[in-house]
N, C-alpha and C positions, 0 to 999 in steps of 0.2 A: 180682978173681977172681970166677968164676960163683956164684950162688948155688942152694940148693935148689931142684930141677927143681920146676917150677910147671905143666908140662902141655904141650899140644900148641898152637903158635899158627900160624895162616895169616894173610898180609899182601899183599892184592891189591897190583900196583902198585909191587912192591918193587926193583924194577932201579933207581933213583935218585930223587932227592930226599928226601922228608919219607919215603915208602916203604922207601927204602932206609935210610934212618938209624933209623926206626922197629925194622924187622929186626934190627939191629944192636943195636938196646937193648934189646928182648925176649929178645936170647940173653946178653945180660949178665944181664938180671932172672931168668936162670934156665928159659925157655921153649925146648922145641924147636920150631924155624921153619920153615914152610916158605912161600917168597916167591912170587908170581905176577908174570910178565910175559908179553906177548902172543906173544912167542917166546923159545924156550929161551935161557936166558943160559949163554954160553959163559964167562963167570970171575964165578961164583957167590960172594959176600961170604962172608968166613970165618964158618962157623958154622950158614950160611942153606944150606937146600934148595929151590935154584929149580925151577919147574917152568910150563910155559907154559899160560897161562888166558887165553880172549877173554872178558871178562865182558858183552859184547855177544850171545855165542852159549850157549844154555842147554847144548848138549849138551857143549863145552868146559867150564861151571863143575862142571856132573855128574861128569867126568872126572876135575877136580882136586880135588873133595870124595873120589868114590870110592876115589883115588890115596892122598889121605893116610890115609884111614880103613884101609887095606889095610897100610899101611907101619906107622902109628901106633898104629892099634886104635880112636881117639877125637879128636875134634877140641875145644879145650877154651876157644880163642881165634879170633875171628876180627876182623882189623881191616879194614875196608873202604877202602882210599886210593885204588884205581885211578879215576881222573877226568883229565877234560880241561876246556880253558876256552875263551869263545868273545868276542871283545871285537868290539864294534860294535854301533849303535843299533838298537833293537829292530826297526826297521821295514826295516832294513838285512838280516834275515836271511830266508831262506826257512824257509817251514815246515818242510821237508823237513831244513834245516841243523838247525833247533831239536830236531826228533823225533830227529835223530843225536845229539846233546848229550844228551838226557834219556835215549837209549837206553844210554848209558854212567854219567853219574852217577846217575841214578834207577832205570832197569830193570835196570842192571847190580847194583846192592847189591840189589837185590830177588830176581835168581837166585842171587845166592849166598847170600843168607840162606835163602832158599828149598830150597835144595839141603841146606844143612848143618842145618834146624833138625828135622827128622828124628831125625839123629843125635845131638843135645843134647837133645831129648825123650827119648831113651830112656836117654841117661846120668843124664837128669833134673839134668843142671847145663851150664854154656857161657854165654860172655859176647860181644857182638858191640858192636864199636865202629864207630861209623860217623862217618867222616869230614866235618863240615859245615864251615863258615867264618864269618866276620863277616859276610858278605855273605847268610847264612843268618837275619839278624837284623835288617838294613837294607838299603833299596834301594841301587842300583848303577848311577848313569848309566852304557851304554854296555856294560853288563854283564848286561842286562835277563834273559836267558834264561841266563846262567850263575846269576845270584843266585836265579830263580826256580825251578832242581834244586835249589840249596842249602835254599831256603824249604823244597821238598818233602822234603825229608831229613829236615827239622827236625821234620815233623809224620806222617812215615811212625813214624821211629824213638821219638817217644814215645807214637802210637799202638801199635805194635808191642811198645813194654816193657810195657804192661800187659797185653798176651795173653797173652805168655810168661810172666810173673812166675811162674805157679802150678807150672810145670815146672821151677823152679830155673834159670831163664834171664834174664840181665838185657840190656838192650839200653841203650848211653851214647853221647853224641854228645861229640865233641870237636871243638872251635872254635878252628880257626888264627885270628890277624892275617895280615898281608902276611909272605911267608917269604920268604928268602934262597935262591931256587931259579931254575934255567935260565928264563931268562921266557919264551921261544919254545918251550921243549920240548913242551910240550902243550898252545896254543894255536893257537885259529883265530881268523879274522878274518871278518865278516859277508862273505857270497857276493855280494850286490846292494848294493854300498855307493851312496851317493846324497851328491850335491855338497850339498844342503843342510845335512850333517851333517859334513861334513869337516871344518871348524874345530874344533868342539867333539870329535868322536873324536879328531884328531891329541892336544890338548891332555888328553885323557882319557889316551891312551898315554902321553904324556910323564911325565904324575904316575903312572902305573900302575911305569913304569921306576923312577921316583925311589923310590917307594913300596918295593919291591921290593930295589933297592939298600942303603936302611936298614932293611930289616925283620929279623924274628926269625930267628935261625938256624932251621934244621930240626928241631936237637937239643931246643928248648922245645918244640916239638910231639911230638917223642917221647918225650920225658918225662913230657909230660900224657898220653901214650897208657900207660906203663908206670903210671901212676899209677891211671889208670881202669880198668886191666887186674887191678892187685893188689888196690885197695880192697875189702875186706872185703864195706863197705856202700853199693856204688858211688853217687855223685849220676847226676843225669841228664844235665846237662853238666859240662863242662870246659871252660874257657877256657885257650887256650894262647897265653901271653905278655900285656904290660903292655897293649897294644892293644885284643885282643879283650876283657878283664876290662874297658875304658873303655866299650866299643862296648855291652857287655851293657848297663853301668850308663848311657849315655846313652838308650839307646832304652827302659829301665825306669822311670827318675826323670822325664828333664825332658818338657815339654809339647811335644805333637806340632810346633807351629808353630814352636819352638824346635831341633827335631830336624831339620824340614825347611830351617829357614835356615843351620845349621851343617853341615848335608850340601852344600848348594849352594855355600856359600861353601868347603869344603875341596876339593869337584872343581871351583872355580874356574869355575862358571857363575854369569850374572846373577842377582841378585835376584829 
């Protein structure tokens, strides 16, 4: 049964995977939900109004916010979920490819935030949930640029939260572990692969496939988002799943040398 109306929510990247499950879960929690995808959805999820939005296009983002405000009059919650991955050694990606990744994963978030903040400041309330990752907490061989985007989101979100709190707005991070979503769906590969990295890269990709197959269900992440969205006094960070909780503890409490050794062993790299 749907609960009391909690307000208006926007979820970017809601056509599949974590975003889709999150949008549905927010509907069940009592939100009126607008989801986004790069192209108009012909088959929207039940209870979710889908709108087209390209987070790399500032005008497209502003049209989205204006349209939601026109239809609903306000925006109470934004979940910045849209993102892409990049597999390959840091040296194997051109700067242009890395910039395109940051344009979605970091500047896409900033575009949505910048578009919605004037509305939230006028309301004197609002909550922004930015989707991070365990790779925003630890290094990730052959995911260097992707991990960099998530490290950037961590610093951006924590800083932003201090800036906007006086307006009744909170910024929250949700940190999923490896999740069972379509591995290839939003993943690119390095655009200038080098033979010197081929064996380690192939091993890393095989490990990633194993982790995804054994990963958390997207619902675990969606549940963390709902918890972060509805908390009266939200925490800055919400771990989504057992793996995420373990990684946070690993990085916080273990000596740096032991963390380094553990990560190399976990990734199948020589000591």
